[in-house]
N, C-alpha and C positions, 0 to 999 in steps of 0.2 A: 504493500500500500504506500502511495506517495505521501509525503508529509503534508499536513493539511494546509500549510502556507505555500506549498509549491503546486501549482495547477498542472494537470495533465491535459493532453490533447482531447482525451475522451470527454472531460468536463466541458470543454468548449463546444462540443458537438452534441451534447445530450439535451433533450427537452427543448425548452424555449431558448436556451443558449445556442442550440444548433440553428434555430430559425433566425435568431438575431445575428449570428455569425454570417448566415447567408445574406442578410440585408447589407451588412457593412462590406463584406467581400464583393457582393453584387454591385454596389455603387461604384467601386473602383473598376471592376470587370467590365461594366457597361461602357465606361469611358475608354478603358485601355483597349478592349477588343475592337471598338469602333475605329481607333487609330490605325490598326493593322488591316481592317477591312477596307478602309478608304485607300490606304497605300497600295493595296493589291488591285482594286478595281479602277483606280483613277485613269490609267492608260485607256481602258475601255470606255470610260465616261467621256474623255475628250474626243475619242473617235466618233461617238454618237452625237454629242451636243456641242462639240467644239470648245473653244476657250483655252487653247494651248498656252497663250500668253499669260494666263492666270493660273497655270499649273501649281506654282509654289504658293499662291494665295490660299489654296485649300488648307494647307498646313499653317501658314502664317496667321490667318484670321481665327482658325480653331484654337491655336495656342494663345494668341493674344486674349481672346475671349475667356479662355481657361484661367489666365492670370487674374482677370477681373473677377471671375466667378469664385476662384479659390480665396481671393482677398475678401470677398463679401461673405463667405461661409461662416466665419465667426460671428458676424453681426446677425446673419439669418438664424443661426443657432440660438443666439442670445435673445432675439426678438420673438421667435416663433416656437422654439423648442425643436428637438430633433425630428419628431414625426411630421409636423407641418412643413418644416424646412426641407426635408427629404422629398415630400410630395410635390412641393413647388419646383424643386430642381429636376425631378423626373418629368414633370409636365413640360418644362422648358426644353429639356432634352428631346422629348417625344415630338414636340412641335417642330423642332429643328430637323429631326430625322424624317418626319413626314414631308417637310419642304424639300429635303434632299432627294427623297424617293420619287417625288413628283416633278422634279426640276426640268423645265423645258429648255433651259439655257444655263450657261455658266454663272451669270450674275445671280440667278435664282438659287443655284446650288451654293454659292458663297454665302448668301443670307442664311440658308439652312445650316451650313457648317459653323457660322458664327453663333447661332442659337445652340447648336449641339455643344460647342466648346464652352459656352457660358454655363449651360446646365451641367455639363460634365465637370467643369471646374468646381462648381458648388458641391457636387457629389463627392469629388475627391476630398475636398476639405472636410466635409461632414463625416465621411467614412473614418477618417483618422481621429477627428475631434470627438466623435460620439463614443469611441471605445470606452472612455472613462465614465461615460454617463450610463451605459447599458450593461456594463460588466463590473463585477467586483474587482478590486485592484490585483488580486492574485492572477486573474486571467488576462491582464493587460499585455504582458509580453507575448503570449501565445496569439492573442487577437491581432496584435500589431504585425506579427510574422505572417499570419494568414492573409491579412489585407494586402500587405506588401507583395506577397507571392502571386497576386492576381495579374501582375504585369508579365510574369512568366507564362501563366495560363493563356494570356492574350496572344503571345507569340505563337502558340499552337492553334488556337481557335480562329483568330482573326484572319490569317491567310487562307485557312481552309474555307471559311464562310465566303470571303470575298472571291477567292480563286474559283470555287465551284460555280458560283453564279456568273462571274465574268466569263468563264470558259464556255458556258452554255448560252451566252449572249443575253443574260437577264440581270444586268448589274443592279437594276433598281430593287430587285428582290433582296439583295444584300442589306439594303436599308429597311425594307418592310419587315424582314424576319426579326429585326431587333425590337420592334414595337411590342409583340407579345411578351418578350422577356422583360421589357420595361414595365408592362402592365402587371406581370407577376410580381416584380419587385415592389411596385406600388402597393399591391395587396398585402404583401408580407410586412411592409412598413406600417400600413394602417392597422394590422392586427397584432404586431409583435412589439412595436416601439411605443412606449408609454407617452401619452400626451402630456402628462404632468412633469416629465423630466425637464430639469432646468440646466442651462449651460453655466449660469453664474448666479450668485445671490447678492453681489455687490453692485458696484457702479457699472454703467453701460460700457460695453466693449468698444474701443476706438480702433479704427484701422486707417492707415495712411492712403485713403482712396484717391486723393488728389494726385499724389506722386505716382501711384500705380497707374492711374489714367494717363498721366503724362508719359510714363514709360511705354504704355500701349500706343500712344500717339507717335512716339519716336519711331517705333517699328513701322507703323502705317505710312509715315512720311517717306521712309526709305522704299517701301513697297510701291507707293505712287510714282516715285522717281524711276523705278525699275521698268515701268510700262513703256517709257520712251525708248526709241531706238537711238536717240541722241546721247552720246556718252556724257556730254556736259550736264544734261539733266539728271543722269544717273549719279554723277558726282555731287550735284547740288542736293539731291535727295539724301545721299549718304551723310554728307557733311551736316545738313540740317537735322537729320534724325539723331546723329551722334551728339550734336550740340544740345539737343533737348535732353538727352540722357545725362550729359555732363551737368546741365543745369539742375536736374533732379538730384544728382549726387551732392552738389554743393548745398542745395536747400536742405537736404536730409541731414547734413552734418550738424545743423543748428536747430533741428526740429524737435518738438516735444515727443511726438510719436514717430519713431524711426523705422526705416526699412532695414538698415544695416547697423551693426554695432560700430563703436568708435574704432577707427583704423581700417575699416572694411573696404574703403575705396582706394587705399594706397598700397601699391606693390612693395613699398619700402618696409611695410610691417609684415609680420608673419601671417596674421589672419587675412590681410589683404592679398597676400600671395596665394593663400589657400583658396580664397574666393575666385581669384583670377584664374587659377588652374582649373577649378570646376567649371567656370564659365567657358574657357577655351576648349575643354574637352567636350562640353555639351554642344558647342558650335560645330566641332568636327564631325560629330555623329549625325547631324541633321542632313548630311549628304544622302542619307537613306531614303529621303522622300523622292529622289529621282532614280533610285536603283531599279525598281520594278519596271519603269519606263524604258531604261537603257537595256535591261535584260530582254524585254519583249521585242523592242524594235531592232536592236543591234544583234542580239544573239538568238532571236526567234523562240524564246521560251514561252510556254503557256502561262496564263495568269496565275495558275495554281503554283507552278514551280517558281515563277518569279516572285510570288508573294512569300514563299517560304525562304527563298534565298535572301530576300530583303530582311526578313526577320532574323537572319543569322547575326546581324549586328547586335540586336537585343539579346539573343541567345549567348553571344560571346560575352556581353556585359555580365550576365548572370553567372556564366562559368568562371569569369575572372573574379567575381565577388566571392564565390565559393572557395577558390584557390587562395584568395587573400585573407580569409577569415582565420582568426586564431593564431596569427603570426607573432613572432617575437619583435621587439623594437627594431633590431638590426635588420631582420628580414623585411619588415614593413617599410623601412627606409629604402631598401633595395627595390621593392616593388613600386614605390612611389616614383623612383627614378626610371624604372623600366617601362611602366605603363604608358606614359605619353609618347615615348620613343616608339613603342610597338604600334600605337595608334597612328602616328605620323607615317611610319614606314609602310603600314598597310594601306593607307590612303594613297601614297605615292605608287604603290604596286597596282592599285585599282586604276590610277591615271594611265598606266601603261597597258594593262590587260583589258579593261572594260571597253575601250574603243576598238579593240582588235577582233573584228567580226570573223576573221578566218579561224579563230579558236574553235568555233562551232563546227567547223568542217573536219576537225580531227577527232579521233576517239577520245571520249571523256571531255572534249571541247572545253566549254566555259566552266566546267567544274573546277578548273584551276582558280576560279574566282572565290570559291568557298573559303579557302584559307585566309585571304586578305579581308573578306567580309567579316569573318569571325574575329580576325585580329583587331579590327577597328574597335569593336565593342569590348573585346577581352582586355585591351590596353586600358580602357576606362575602368572596367571592373576590378582590375588588379590594384588600382590606386584610389578609387572613389571612396570605398568604406574607410580606408585609412585617413584620407584627407578630411572626410566629414567628421570623424571622431576627433581629430586634432583641432577642428574649428571650435568644438565645445571647450577644449582646454586652453585655446588661445584667446577666447573671448574675454573682454574686460569683466571684472567682478560686477555682478548684478545685471549683466547684459547677455547671459547665457541663453535665455529664451528667444531674444531677438536674433542672436547668432544662429540658432537652430532653425527658426522659421524662415530666415533669409535664404537658407539653402534652396528651399523649394521655389521661392520667388525668383531667385537668381537663375535657377535651372530652367524654369519656364520662360523667363525673359530671354535667356541665351538661346534657347531653342527657337523662339519666335524670331529673334534677330538673325540667327543662323539660317533659317528657312527663307527669310527675306533676302539676305545677301546671296544665298544660293540661287534665288530667282534672278537677281541682278547679274551674277556671273554667267549663268547659263544663257540668259537672253542675249547678253553682250557677246557670247561666244558663238551664237548662231543657232540656239535651240529652236527658235521660232522662225528665224530668217537666216539661212535658207530653209531650216527645218529638215524633216525627213531623216534618212540615215546619216547623211553627211553632217547635218546640224547636231544630231544626237552625239555623234562621235567627237565633234569639236567641243561640245558642251561637257562631255564626260572628262576629256583631258583637262580642260580648264577648271572644272568643279573640284575634282579630286586633288589636283596639283596645288591649287590655291588654298583649299581648305586643310591640306596637310600642314600648312603653316600654323594653324591654331594649336593643335597638340604639340607641334614643334616648339612654339614659344612657351607652352606650358612646361615642356621638358627643361627649358632654360631657367624657369622659375623654381624648379624643384629644389635647388640648392637652399633657398630660403625656407622652403616648406619642411625639410628634414632637420633644419637647425633646431637644436634643443634650447 
């Protein structure tokens, strides 16, 4: 028998605890699986309704809206309680999914993706924050592990759902099939989550929504600049967007409600270097949004195979995290140095191999791409847990909670910025003009080669990260 203060997995899945676990895990799964469904079907979508110029916007708007949604989740939890907040989030997500499924054009789809991201972002925040409200504290570590594991489940189910429907020419069904799952989740929320649960008993929760909105605007400004074929406008968009981001950072240094702890914006400090490394690694992995398109157009893979090969980056991240866990300080320092280098070298390898269409003419052809695709994610997984843990230790006294919550905000912002810059790079390299096979090959070279610089710079910063 386990000690009464140490919870077992069976306790988490027994009786009402099992149903509540399904609710919290389902909130993350609904958001995460949708990410990989869309990554898999998007090449089929643009063939049907057009909008290749806006390919990267599907990820950009989704992640930007997720940032806003996750930022609002504490206020929603405080104002409505977990049950009503969950139901509102599911409703927004379902409306967005319906818009995507019925989209006659790319602008319509982008509106739906924005709603999906907003509702999904709220679900993400609620799923983590509600653990302490619906479970006794003994179950918190198990529940946190379960909720976090849903991203791994998503890498298995998302490409399968998207690939099957895209391969049969019915990509819209990939969205429609999500709605019954959302309805089941809403029913479980309504029956298993207590209406009386309260997120706080003191003062109202404050969130730096103005600064988060400004960060979202900085991403959108760069996205707007990327639509032009004129390089000057691309540069104006990037400079303006980054300028807004710098303005937010300066305002945050003197704000009462902060996004980042003191020292978080300077790479001269240890905590600032840690945040910079996490940001750069997150930017590097956003190249995955174009992988399925390149695999289908350049290498002739089916949507199902392309979807699973795209998910290799996420699978590598999980594998790297497992390898990284439980290491000594010396081994952890070594992994922190190795991880960004592995990610950068893998991206450079993809820059060489991905445009090489003749690979598919040889036996095993483009399966040579499996190793570098895994390597991009594995490099991140090897060092991410170690860096995240050190942020807690490097945080100024009394700012540990801010330091922890900033990791998620920074990761989402970096992913949004990465997907936006990926759109700028690919469009400038010929993704849409001339387009077709030649455009895809040119875009692949530029995308992976340029984005290899992000983890490459992170490797340069690891000297400060491992400093004791």
